[in-house]
C-alpha positions as CSV (number, residue, x, y, z in Angstrom):
1,M,-13.6,-55.0,-35.1
2,N,-16.6,-54.6,-32.8
3,I,-16.1,-55.4,-29.1
4,L,-18.3,-56.9,-26.4
5,I,-18.3,-56.1,-22.7
6,T,-19.9,-59.0,-20.9
7,S,-22.1,-58.9,-17.8
8,A,-22.2,-55.1,-18.3
9,G,-24.6,-54.4,-15.5
10,R,-23.9,-50.9,-14.2
11,R,-20.6,-50.3,-15.9
12,V,-21.7,-47.3,-17.9
13,S,-18.4,-45.5,-17.5
14,L,-16.5,-48.5,-18.9
15,V,-18.7,-48.7,-22.0
16,R,-18.4,-45.0,-22.6
17,S,-14.6,-45.1,-22.3
18,F,-14.3,-47.6,-25.1
19,Q,-16.8,-45.6,-27.2
20,K,-14.7,-42.5,-26.7
21,E,-11.4,-44.2,-27.5
22,F,-12.7,-45.7,-30.7
23,K,-13.9,-42.3,-31.8
24,N,-10.6,-40.7,-30.8
25,A,-8.7,-43.3,-32.8
26,G,-10.9,-42.7,-35.8
27,I,-12.0,-46.4,-35.8
28,E,-15.5,-47.3,-37.0
29,A,-16.4,-49.9,-34.4
30,R,-19.3,-50.5,-32.1
31,V,-19.3,-51.3,-28.4
32,F,-21.8,-54.0,-27.5
33,A,-22.8,-54.9,-24.0
34,S,-24.4,-58.2,-22.9
35,D,-26.3,-59.3,-19.9
36,S,-28.8,-62.0,-19.0
37,N,-31.4,-59.3,-18.5
38,P,-30.1,-56.4,-20.6
39,N,-33.3,-54.4,-20.4
40,L,-32.5,-53.8,-16.8
41,S,-28.8,-53.0,-17.3
42,A,-27.8,-49.3,-17.4
43,A,-24.6,-50.1,-19.3
44,C,-26.5,-52.1,-22.0
45,H,-28.7,-49.0,-22.7
46,V,-25.7,-46.7,-23.2
47,A,-23.8,-49.2,-25.4
48,D,-24.2,-49.0,-29.1
49,A,-26.3,-52.1,-28.9
50,F,-27.0,-54.8,-26.3
51,L,-27.2,-58.5,-26.5
52,K,-29.3,-60.9,-24.3
53,V,-27.2,-64.0,-23.4
54,P,-28.0,-67.0,-21.2
55,K,-26.6,-67.2,-17.7
56,L,-23.1,-68.5,-17.6
57,N,-24.2,-71.8,-15.9
58,E,-26.6,-72.6,-18.7
59,S,-25.2,-75.3,-21.1
60,H,-25.8,-73.3,-24.3
61,Y,-24.1,-70.1,-23.0
62,F,-21.0,-70.4,-25.3
63,D,-22.9,-71.6,-28.3
64,E,-25.2,-68.5,-28.0
65,L,-22.2,-66.2,-27.3
66,I,-20.4,-67.4,-30.5
67,K,-23.5,-67.1,-32.6
68,L,-24.0,-63.5,-31.5
69,C,-20.4,-62.6,-32.0
70,K,-20.6,-63.9,-35.6
71,I,-23.8,-62.1,-36.3
72,H,-22.5,-58.8,-35.0
73,D,-18.9,-59.0,-36.2
74,I,-17.6,-59.0,-32.6
75,G,-13.9,-59.8,-32.5
76,L,-13.0,-58.8,-29.0
77,I,-14.5,-59.8,-25.6
78,I,-13.9,-57.9,-22.4
79,P,-15.2,-59.7,-19.2
80,T,-16.1,-57.8,-16.1
81,I,-17.2,-60.1,-13.3
82,D,-15.4,-62.8,-11.2
83,T,-17.8,-65.7,-11.9
84,E,-17.2,-65.6,-15.7
85,L,-13.4,-65.4,-15.7
86,L,-12.4,-69.0,-15.3
87,A,-14.9,-70.3,-17.9
88,L,-13.9,-67.7,-20.5
89,A,-10.2,-68.4,-19.9
90,Q,-10.8,-72.1,-20.4
91,Y,-12.8,-71.4,-23.6
92,K,-10.3,-68.8,-24.9
93,P,-8.4,-71.1,-27.3
94,H,-11.6,-72.2,-28.9
95,L,-12.8,-68.6,-29.3
96,E,-9.5,-67.5,-30.7
97,M,-9.7,-70.3,-33.3
98,L,-13.0,-68.6,-34.4
99,G,-11.3,-65.2,-34.6
100,I,-12.7,-63.9,-31.3
101,K,-10.0,-62.5,-29.0
102,V,-10.6,-62.3,-25.2
103,V,-8.7,-59.9,-22.9
104,I,-8.3,-62.3,-20.0
105,S,-5.5,-63.8,-17.9
106,S,-4.5,-67.4,-17.9
107,V,-6.4,-70.2,-16.3
108,D,-3.7,-70.8,-13.7
109,F,-3.5,-67.2,-12.7
110,I,-7.3,-66.8,-12.5
111,E,-7.5,-70.0,-10.3
112,T,-4.8,-68.4,-8.0
113,C,-6.8,-65.2,-7.8
114,R,-10.1,-66.9,-7.1
115,D,-8.7,-68.8,-4.1
116,K,-7.8,-66.5,-1.2
117,R,-5.4,-68.9,0.3
118,L,-3.5,-69.3,-3.0
119,I,-3.4,-65.5,-3.5
120,H,-1.9,-65.2,0.0
121,Q,0.9,-67.5,-1.0
122,F,1.4,-65.4,-4.1
123,F,1.7,-62.2,-2.0
124,K,4.1,-63.9,0.4
125,A,6.4,-64.9,-2.6
126,L,6.7,-61.2,-3.4
127,N,7.5,-60.3,0.3
128,V,4.1,-58.8,0.9
129,N,2.5,-59.4,4.3
130,V,-0.9,-61.1,4.5
131,A,-3.4,-61.3,7.3
132,K,-2.8,-64.4,9.5
133,E,-5.3,-67.2,9.1
134,Y,-6.6,-68.7,12.3
135,A,-7.9,-72.2,13.0
136,K,-11.5,-72.1,13.9
137,D,-10.8,-73.5,17.4
138,N,-7.8,-71.2,18.0
139,Y,-8.4,-67.6,17.0
140,K,-7.9,-64.1,18.4
141,L,-10.6,-61.4,18.5
142,P,-11.4,-59.2,16.7
143,L,-11.3,-61.3,13.5
144,Y,-12.3,-60.9,9.9
145,I,-14.3,-63.7,8.2
146,K,-14.6,-64.1,4.4
147,P,-15.1,-66.9,1.9
148,V,-12.1,-68.5,0.3
149,D,-13.7,-67.9,-3.1
150,G,-15.9,-64.9,-2.5
151,S,-16.3,-61.6,-4.2
152,R,-18.1,-58.2,-3.8
153,S,-17.8,-58.5,0.0
154,V,-20.6,-61.2,0.2
155,D,-20.4,-63.2,3.4
156,N,-17.8,-60.9,4.9
157,Y,-18.0,-60.3,8.7
158,I,-16.1,-58.4,11.4
159,I,-16.4,-60.4,14.6
160,C,-15.6,-58.4,17.8
161,A,-17.2,-60.7,20.5
162,E,-17.7,-64.4,21.0
163,E,-21.5,-64.1,21.0
164,E,-21.3,-62.8,17.4
165,L,-20.0,-66.1,16.1
166,T,-22.7,-68.5,14.9
167,D,-22.7,-72.1,13.8
168,Y,-22.8,-70.8,10.2
169,H,-19.4,-69.2,10.7
170,L,-17.9,-72.1,12.5
171,N,-19.2,-74.9,10.3
172,N,-19.0,-73.4,6.8
173,P,-15.8,-74.8,5.3
174,K,-15.6,-72.0,2.8
175,L,-15.3,-69.3,5.5
176,M,-11.8,-68.2,6.5
177,F,-11.0,-66.8,10.0
178,L,-8.4,-64.0,9.5
179,E,-6.5,-61.5,11.5
180,Y,-8.4,-58.2,11.6
181,L,-6.6,-55.2,10.2
182,D,-8.1,-52.2,11.9
183,H,-9.2,-49.4,9.5
184,N,-8.1,-46.9,12.2
185,Q,-4.5,-48.1,11.6
186,Y,-4.6,-49.1,7.9
187,D,-5.8,-47.3,4.8
188,E,-7.3,-49.5,2.1
189,F,-6.0,-49.2,-1.5
190,T,-7.0,-50.7,-4.7
191,C,-4.3,-50.6,-7.5
192,D,-5.4,-50.7,-11.1
193,L,-2.7,-52.5,-13.0
194,Y,-2.3,-52.9,-16.8
195,Y,-0.4,-55.9,-18.1
196,D,0.4,-56.3,-21.8
197,K,0.1,-59.5,-23.8
198,A,3.6,-60.5,-22.7
199,H,2.5,-60.2,-19.0
200,N,4.6,-57.1,-18.3
201,L,3.3,-54.4,-16.0
202,K,2.8,-51.1,-17.9
203,C,1.0,-49.0,-15.4
204,V,-0.1,-48.9,-11.7
205,V,-2.5,-46.5,-10.2
206,P,-3.2,-46.8,-6.4
207,R,-6.7,-45.6,-5.4
208,K,-7.3,-44.9,-1.7
209,R,-10.7,-46.1,-0.9
210,L,-12.6,-43.5,1.1
211,E,-16.1,-45.0,1.0
212,V,-17.4,-48.3,-0.3
213,R,-21.0,-49.4,-1.1
214,D,-22.0,-53.0,-1.8
215,G,-18.3,-54.0,-2.2
216,E,-17.7,-51.3,-4.9
217,V,-15.8,-48.0,-4.3
218,Y,-18.0,-44.9,-4.0
219,K,-15.4,-42.3,-3.1
220,A,-11.7,-42.6,-3.8
221,V,-8.5,-40.6,-4.5
222,T,-5.4,-41.4,-6.6
223,V,-2.2,-41.5,-4.5
224,N,1.3,-41.7,-5.9
225,N,2.9,-43.3,-2.8
226,Y,5.4,-46.0,-1.8
227,L,2.8,-48.6,-2.7
228,A,3.0,-47.4,-6.4
229,S,6.8,-47.8,-6.5
230,Y,6.8,-51.1,-4.7
231,V,4.2,-52.6,-7.1
232,K,6.0,-51.2,-10.1
233,E,9.3,-52.9,-9.0
234,N,8.0,-56.2,-7.6
235,F,5.0,-56.9,-9.7
236,N,6.7,-55.9,-13.0
237,Y,6.0,-59.4,-14.5
238,I,3.3,-61.8,-13.5
239,K,3.1,-65.0,-15.5
240,G,-0.4,-65.2,-17.1
241,A,-1.5,-61.7,-16.1
242,V,-3.2,-59.9,-19.0
243,G,-5.1,-56.6,-19.3
244,C,-6.6,-54.8,-16.3
245,L,-6.1,-56.3,-12.8
246,T,-7.2,-54.8,-9.5
247,A,-5.0,-55.6,-6.5
248,Q,-6.2,-54.7,-3.0
249,F,-3.8,-53.7,-0.3
250,F,-3.9,-52.3,3.3
251,V,-1.2,-49.7,4.0
252,N,-0.3,-48.7,7.6
253,N,-1.2,-45.0,7.9
254,M,1.8,-44.3,10.1
255,D,4.3,-46.2,8.0
256,D,3.4,-46.6,4.4
257,K,6.1,-49.2,3.8
258,Q,4.1,-51.7,5.9
259,L,1.9,-53.3,3.3
260,Y,-0.6,-56.2,3.5
261,G,-1.9,-57.9,0.3
262,I,-5.6,-58.7,0.4
263,E,-6.6,-60.0,-3.0
264,I,-6.3,-59.6,-6.8
265,N,-9.2,-59.6,-9.2
266,P,-8.0,-60.2,-12.8
267,R,-10.6,-57.9,-14.4
268,F,-11.8,-54.3,-14.6
269,G,-12.8,-53.1,-11.1
270,G,-15.7,-50.8,-10.4
271,G,-13.4,-48.0,-9.5
272,Y,-11.6,-48.0,-12.9
273,P,-13.3,-44.8,-14.1
274,L,-11.1,-42.9,-11.6
275,S,-7.9,-44.3,-13.1
276,Y,-9.1,-43.7,-16.6
277,L,-10.1,-40.0,-15.9
278,A,-6.7,-39.5,-14.1
279,G,-5.0,-40.4,-17.4
280,A,-4.3,-44.2,-17.1
281,N,-6.0,-45.1,-20.4
282,F,-6.4,-48.9,-20.2
283,S,-9.3,-48.7,-22.7
284,K,-7.1,-47.1,-25.3
285,W,-4.2,-49.6,-24.6
286,I,-6.6,-52.5,-25.2
287,I,-7.6,-51.0,-28.5
288,D,-4.0,-50.4,-29.4
289,E,-2.9,-54.0,-28.5
290,Y,-5.9,-56.1,-29.6
291,V,-7.4,-54.0,-32.4
292,L,-4.4,-52.2,-33.9
293,G,-1.7,-54.7,-33.0
294,E,0.5,-52.1,-31.5
295,T,3.1,-52.5,-28.7
296,I,2.3,-50.8,-25.4
297,Q,5.0,-48.6,-23.9
298,D,5.5,-48.1,-20.1
299,N,2.9,-45.6,-18.8
300,F,3.8,-45.3,-15.1
301,D,3.8,-41.5,-15.0
302,V,0.8,-40.6,-17.1
303,W,-1.8,-40.3,-14.4
304,E,-2.8,-37.4,-12.1
305,N,-1.9,-37.7,-8.4
306,N,-4.4,-36.7,-5.7
307,L,-7.5,-36.8,-8.0
308,L,-10.6,-37.3,-5.9
309,M,-13.6,-39.2,-7.4
310,I,-17.1,-38.9,-5.8
311,R,-19.6,-41.1,-7.4
312,Y,-23.4,-40.6,-7.5
313,D,-26.5,-42.3,-8.8
314,D,-27.9,-41.2,-12.2
315,E,-30.9,-42.3,-14.2
316,I,-31.3,-44.2,-17.4
317,L,-34.9,-43.8,-18.9
318,V,-36.2,-46.4,-21.2
319,H,-39.4,-45.3,-23.0
320,G,-42.1,-47.9,-23.8
321,Y,-40.7,-50.6,-21.5
322,K,-43.0,-53.6,-21.4
323,G,-41.2,-55.8,-18.9
């Protein structure tokens, strides 16, 4: 069974992790990567082969995706970006009838994750604090503004003074006015979570975010703290959760039991390479579950604590590029 990593973009480490785990398992399988412009995708060039696909909002996207999967014997799809999740989850039953599996959470859970107000309700149900949302005519400075359905820190603002507010902030119905959680008081963590097919949590790795660039972690360290044990106990089953999830939290740096839930993205995060290299082998577990049909055991203690990751830019050279 060959696999396809969609919207591969810069996810070189993710592609290489699946190539490595197929080789370690002795499985003759190819890792494909797709993008709307694969010639300009680093991950596509390190994959075993790349596929050019239409953009998701084009009407023939799924027809072309299915045709390519059949041509290249692709039996497993792994999505990577927020904007494709809901469509793929909705199309999952049709794909599975054609023998193409998708590692993706349920439609209902993805809809909850994509709506920041709904995910706040989700956190509250698990007794996790969330930032207070203000009415736009009754707020307290400083405040944090972000879209209700945003991703990658696009349209996120820290407002410290009245004159920084614009008509765009005040009149855009998608922008939420939220309590500001001071980074001098709170540390930011992203937890990589792995859920099996039965929606049971099998591993949690908190990554303390030390530096972020364009919404993606650039420097981070694994930390086995109270957050890890809390998530293990209280997030042990989430209806509809499947595969890799990234859950973002703020943790009080003077009292690590004071947690704020920020958001959950039901996909591989950009910082997954740190969890993988620390020993949390989500790539292998996906192969075990979806290719080999094996049951995943609990893997809460397999990863290395206090492992620091410092990322850097590298080069992919493509000879004879014509544009």
